[in-house]
N, C-alpha and C positions, 0 to 999 in steps of 0.2 A: 238683631231678631227684632219678631215682633211683640207687644204686650201681648198675647195675646199666648204665643209660647213661652213667654218668662213666666206667665202666672202659669202654665203645665210646670214647669220643673218647679215654681216656691209651690205649687200646689201637693206636688207630688213626693218633694224634703221635709217638707211641714207632716203631711203622715205617717210618714216613714219614721218622723220624731217620733210620734204619739207610738205608735205601736213597738216598736224594739224600747225608749226609754220609761215607756210609763203602765205597759202593757193593758191600752185601754182596749176593752173588751166589744166593740162597739166597731157597727158601719163608720166608710168611710162618709158618710154624709152624717148619724148624727155625731161624728168629733166634726167637721164641719160644725155645728152648730155648739159646739161648745165654750165656757167660759174658762178658760185658763185658771184666772182668779178663782171661783169658785168650787173650781171641779179639782185640780189638784192639788190642794193646800197647799203645802211651806212649797212643792214642789214647783211649782210653777216660775218662777224666780231661771228655772234652770235651762223650761224651755225659751223664753228670750235667748235668755241668755246661747244657747244653741244656736235658735234661728241667727241671733247676730254673727255670728262665726262663720257658717255656712255663709253668707251670705254676703260676706265681708263689711256689713254697717258700721258703725261709727256706734257707738253708746250710747251718745247724748239722741238717738232716736229711740229709744229704748223706749219713753211712754208714747208714742205714737204710733207704735204698733202691736195695743193692747186691746183688747178688747175680744171679742169670739173668734173663729179661729177665721170666719169667712172675711172678717175682719182685720185679721194679718195680714191674710194673702191678698190683698187689695194691695194692701200701703208696703210690704215688704215690697211687692212688683214693681211700683214705683222709684223705690228708693235705692234699689240694686239694681249700681250700674256692672254692666259686663266689662271687661278687659280685653285684654287681648291677652297677656298672660293669664289669664285665668281659664282652669277649664272645666265644660261642662256634665256634667253625670248625666 
């Protein structure tokens, strides 16, 4: 799988996390510019933990995926290693 396809999958899942779990009434483009630490108050850790769980990323990478949603998507794309036993959404 190439990087563009991985980034598309990561982006789709992260936008879904926002829409389903945080009731963010914004467009996809607006969500991409959100900085969770500022806009999700105390719930922002749930956001990052969800990302770690979905993409099977080790907790020690938590600090490196923080920042705006667009930054998180790029970093998760780099960290996410697809294995043969992992089924894609």
